[in-house]
N, C-alpha and C positions, 0 to 999 in steps of 0.2 A: 504493500500500500504506500509506503514511504517513497519507493522508487517511482510509482505512478504519479504521486503528487509533485515530485521533483521534475519529472518529465513534462507534466502539464504546465508547470511554472515556466520551464525553459521555452516551451512552445508559445505560450501567451506573450511572454516578454519579447521573444524574437519577432512575433507578428507585430507587436506594437512598435518595435524598432523599424521594421520594414515599412510600416505605414507612416512613420515619421520621416524616413530618409531611405531612398532606394539603395544607397551605398551600404546600408546595414546588412545587405546580403553577404558581405565579407565575413560577418560573424559566424556564418555556417562552417567556416574552416575550423573553428574551435571544437564543436562536437564531432566533426569528421575526424580530426586528428586525435580526439579524445577517445575514440573507440579502442585504441590500443593502450593497455595499462602502462602508465609512466613509472619509471624507476623512482624510488624515494629520494627526497632531496638531501642536501649535504647535512642538514641538522638531524634528519632521521638516521643517516648513516653514522654520524658522530655518537649518537646515543645507542646505537646498535638495534634500533627498532626495525623490524621487518614486517610491520603491520600492513595489511592491504589498505589502499586508499579508501576514503569514506564511500565513494561510489564504486560498486562492483561492476562486473561486465554487463549484467542485465540492465543496470541503471544507465550505464554509458550508452548502450544501444537504444534504450527507451528515449533518452534525451535526443539522440540523433534522429530518431523516428519522429518525435514531436516537432523538432526544428524543420524536418522535411515537410511535414504536414502543414506547418505554418507557412512555409514557402509556397506550397501548392495553393493554399487559400489566398495568399497575396497575389499570385499570378492569376488566379481565377477572378479576383476582384478587379485587377487591371483590365482583363479581357471584358468583363461585364460592363465596366465604365467606358469602354472604347479606347483605352490608352494603348492596348496592344503589348506584345512582349517580344516581337521580332526586332532584329537589329535594323533592318532597312526601314521598318515602320517607324521606329524611334528616330532614325536619321531624317525622315521627311518632316518630323515635327520640330526639328532644331532650327532656330532662326539663323539664317546664313550670316547675319551681321554679328551675332554674339559668338558663333562658332563656325567660321567658314571652313575649317578643317573637315567638319562632318559631311560636307557636300563635295569633297574631292573624290574623283574616281579611284577605284582600286587599281594597282597596289599603292599608288601615291599616297592615299589616305593613311595606309598602315605605316609606310615609311615616315611620313610626317609625324604621326603619333609616336613612333619610336624615338625620333629625334627630340621631340618635345618632352617625352617621358624621361629622357636622359637629363634634361634641364631640371625636371622635378626631383630626380634622385640626387642631383648635386645640391639642390636647394634644401632637401631634407637633411643631408649630411653637413653641408656648409650653408647655413641660412644667411647668405649675403644677398646683396641687391639682385633681384630677379629681373631679367630682361630677355627679349626675344626679337630679333630683327628679321625673322623669317616671314616670307610672304605666302599666305595660304589661299590667296584669292584664286578663283577659277580661271581668271585671265592670265595668271602667272604660269611659268613652265611647271609641269608636274614634278613633284618632289622625287628625287632618285634615292636609291639606297646608298647613303653616305656613311662616313666613318662614325658619326654620332649615333646613327641608328644601329650600326653593327655592335658598337660598344654597349649600348643599352640592352640589346638583345642578349649579349653574353652575360651581362650583369644579372638580368632577370633569370636566365637559365641557371646560373650559379646559385642565385638566391633560392630558386625552387629545389635545386639539388641538395643544398644545405638543409632545407626543411625536411626533405625525404630521408636524408642520412640520420638526422636527429630523431625523426619519427621511428625509424627502424631500430635505433639504439635506445628507444624509450626515454628520450630526453625531453622533458617538458618545455624546453626552450622552443621546440617546434611550433607550439601553439601561438605564442605572441608573434613569432616570425610569420606564421601562416596567416594570422589576422592582418598583419602589416602588408604582406604581399597581395592578399585578396582585395583589401581596400585600396591598395595602390592601383590595381587593374581597374577598379570601379571609377577612379578619378582620372585615368590617363588617356581616355579616348581610344584605347587599344581594343577593348571588347565591344563596347556600345558607345556611340557618340553621345556626349552629354551636352547640357545646355550652355556650357561656358567653355571657351577656348582655354583661358588661363584660370584653372580651377585650384588656385593656391589654397583657398579656404576649404577644399575637400581633402587636403593632405593631413588634417588633424588625426584621422584614424590610422593611416600608416605610421605617423609619428608616435601615436600612443603605443602601437604594437612594438615599435623599436625601443621606446622608453621602457616598456615592461621587460623586453628581452635584455636590455642593458642593465636594468636593476637586478634581474635574476643573475646575470653574469657577475656583477659586482658582489652580490651576496655569496658567491662561491669562492671569491678570492680569500686567501688565508689572511688572518690578522697580522698585525705588525709583530716584530721580534719581542717587544716588551710584553705583549699579551701572551706570547708563547711561554715566557719564563715565569710568569706569576698570574694570579687570578685577579689582579687589579683591573681598573678600567682600561679597556683596550686602547692602545695608542692609535692615532689616526692612520688609516691605511694609506698606502702609497698613492692611490688614485686621487685622494683629496688634494694633493699638491699639483695634480694636473687639472683637476676640475676648477679649482679656485681661479687661476689666471684665465682659464677659458671662459668662466662666467663673467669675469670682469671685462674681457674682450667683447663678449656678446652684448653686455649691458652698454658698453661704449658705442658699439655699432648700432644698437637700437636707438640710443639717444640721438645719434647723427641722422639715422633714417627717419626718425619722427619729425624732423624739420619740414618734410614735404607735406605734413598734415596741418601746417599753419592755417591754411585756408583752401577753399576749393580750387582756386586757380593754381596754386602751388602744386597741389596733388595731381590735378589733371594735366598740367604741363609736364610733370615728371612721367605721367602715364604715357603721353604721346611721345616723349623722348625715348622711353624704354621699349615701347611697342609701336614703332612708326608705321607698321602696316596693319594695325588693328583699328577698324573703322569705329568701334564703340568708344575708343579713347577720344577721338576727335568729336564724336557726338556729345559726350559728356562735357568736353571743353567748350563746345559751342553753346550748350545750354547754360553753363555757368557764366560765360561771357554775355549771353543774352540777358540773363538775370541782372547783370551789372550795367546793362545799358550800352555795352560795346557792340553795337549792331554790325558794324563792318567786320570786326574780328570774328564774331559769331558766324556770319555768313561764310567767311573764308574757311573756318573750321568745318562747317557742315559740308562745304564743297569738297574739302579734302576727304571727308568720309565718303562722299558720293563718288569721288574719283577711285577710291579703293574698291567700293562695291556699288556700282550704278544700278544694280538690279533690285534695290530695296525701295519700296514705295514709301516707307517711313522716312527715309532721308530726304526725298523730294518734299514730303509734307513738312518736315522741320525747316528746310530752307525757305519754303513759302511762308511759314509762320514768322521766321526771322525777318524776311523782307517786308512784312506787313506791320512790324512793330513801330510804335511811335507815329509819325506823320509821313507815311510813304508817298513817294511821287507816283505819277501815273505809270512811268516806265517800270518802277518796282512792282506795282500792282500787276502789270501785264506779265512780268517775269514770274511773279508768284503764281499767277494763274496758269502759266505754262508748266511749272513744276507740279501743280496740283493735278492737271490733266494727265501728266506722265504717271503720277502716283496711281490714278484711277486705272490707267491702262495696265500698269504692272500688277495691280491687285483690284480687279473690278468689284470685289465684295466690300471694299472699304467705304465707310459712310462719312467719316469726318472730312476727308479731302473734298468730297462732293459738296458738303455744306459750306466749307470755307470758300470753295470756288464760286458757289452761288452768291455768297455774301460779297465777294470781290466784284462780281458782275453787277450786282446792285450798286455797289460803290462807284463803279465806272459808268453808271447810267444805262446799263444793259439788262434791265429787269426782265425783258421779254426772253432773253437767253437763260436767265436764272430759273424761270418757272418750270420748264421741262426737266431741268437738272434736279430740282428739288422734288418734283413728282416722282422721278425715277429713284431718288434716294428714299422716299417714303414707301415705294414698292419694295425696296430691299429691307427697310427697317420701319414698319408701320407705326411703331411706338416711339419714334425719335421726336422728342419735343423740339430740339433745335432745328431739325429739318422742317417741322410744321411751322415754326416761327418764321423761318427764312422764306417759306412758300407764301405765308401771309404777307410778309414785307414786300416780296416781289409783286404780288397781286395789288397791293396798295400803291406801289410805285407806278403801276400801269393803270391806275385809276379804276381797277376792278374792285370797287369797294364792297359790293354785296358778297362776292366770292371771298374777299379778305375777311369780312365779318364772320362768314360761316366757319372759316378755319380758326379764327380767333375765339369764337364762341366755344369751340371744343377745348382750346387751350386754357380758357378761363376756368372750365370745369376741372382741368387737370392741375392747374396752378393758380388757385384763387387768390393766393397771397402775393402774387407777383404784379406790381404796378406797371411793369414794362409790357405786360400782356393786356391788362385792363385798359391802359391808355389808348393803344391803337384800335382796340375793339370799340371803344366809345366813339373815337374819331371816325372809324370806318362806318359805323351806323349813322353818324351825322351826315357824312358825305353821301351815303346811299339813300338818304331821305326817310329812313325809318325812325321818325322822331319819337314814337311811342316807346319802342325798345331802347332807343338811345337814352331817353329820360330814365327809364328803369335801370339801365346799366350804369348811368352816371350817378344816380342816387345810391345805388348799391356800392359803387366804388367810393363814394363819400363816406359811407358807413364803415367800410373796411379800412379806408385810409383817411381818417379824420384830420390828420396833420398835413395832408397834401392839398394846397390851394388849387393845384392844377385841375382837379375834378370839379371844384366850384366853377372854374372858368369854362370847362366843358359843358356843364349843365346850363351855364349862362348862354352859351351858343345855342343850345337846344331851345331854351325859352325865347331867345331872340328870333329864331327861325319860326317858332310857333306863334309869334306876334304878341308875346307876353312881356312887354317892355319893363314894367315895374319889377317883375320877378328877375328879369335879366340884369337890370341895373343893381338890384340888391345883391345878387350873386357876384357881380363884378366888384362891387364895393367891398364885399367880404374878402374876395381874392386879393384885391389891391392892398387891403389893410394887412394881410398876412405875408404877401410877397409882391414887392414893387415891380418885379419882372413881368407881372401881368400886363403892364403897358406895352411891353415888347410883343407879347402874345396877341394883344388886340390889333396891333399894326399888321400882323401877318395873316389875318383872316378878314373876310368881308361880311361876316355876319352882323356887324354893328355899324355898317356904313350908313344905314338909314337914320342912325341916332346922331351922326356927326352934325354939329352946328346947333344942337339943342343944348340949352343951359345945363340941364342935369348931367348929360353925358360929358360935355366939355369940361365942366367943373370937376367931374369925377376923375377924368384921366389927366388933367393938368398937373404939371410937376409942382 
């Protein structure tokens, strides 16, 4: 019964780990290697103990079975949710901007992964500044089997052979080393392409395995000479004198490296310098520069990312966003429109570039072109509120006030607390001549937004068109008392032209 409970706990915890992170599959190496009884440790040998480990053969195999069942359950859940388990299926899901290596044809993909894996191995052993000047773009020459890939392959083979030898010799060092090697494969793009090209944050599992193996090795080292002669407190082992300066060196290196984290520009500048052919580095730099208002530098950074990978709709969309920041010129708007059209061609299912393109068309005075674009967008995404707002604006700009009011009526139901929806709805009703509904909509807007004098002004327009002069003047007076800008609003409409020259109106609007 105790063996069953232990196995069940192993299976449940392993399944939880898999559901948290796919790379947790490397933990399967521990129960696999644990099927063979390990020799007792140095402490047990020193005391003469020959006791069997706590877990007997049946318990070890039960734990492996439970872990295997957990893995099958996990794979079944992936299949059920549509994520798939095949290598090629996973490759198609990888964004070519975040990991261009995943989309290289074989065998170039494998050669490139081996070369990059060698950099990872060096980084684990010598955690110094990580950089990579390799170009993994599809437009670049296909990677060949170079010296770096060959050396990495030999290191991995030796690593695996060492684990096998230790396992045959029943040495428990094989388990942390097996965990380290298995988790390294999960982060190296060698078996399955992962979502990130530079997965340094995925190296914590290989490093944990190596640290456990290192700790086990240190524990086997004999104590100092002083401890061998008496039973006093053991003298520091020889390795302490090696570890101390090494820790000091690592601490100094960390302090120097941490300077790139002063701000986002410092970090991303270092990123682009160390990975000059990685488009995501330039994208991050462009976004940071755009946040700082450096529009020209941001556009240059986005264009560099586009030059590395021109087949990404997202990059064209980001360049368009950068071009439209601030007060863009007509030429900048036209250029942004071109990038957005390219983004739609590259990925016809994208909604945001279509909406942005329609807004630019409206800004350029080409609302008639924006209308079919927004209708196509709503066909792709019927629940898109920004697309419906853009359609209503394009209809309004074309003086199709009844159609605009119909679209805005639906938006008011969806977003009743948004004054930017209620305002064009009321104005559209006024222009369409539906004064009864315009009055109801304006009165409701005044109740919802009692602090906005704009809706007092809108209701005044309705009353003026309905021939109710006293009510219109009273509403104008209320609006003027709360916001003097009402005088500018009056000048832009013709609803009050009949009142001009009358004492009450002239006195009201006089400065």
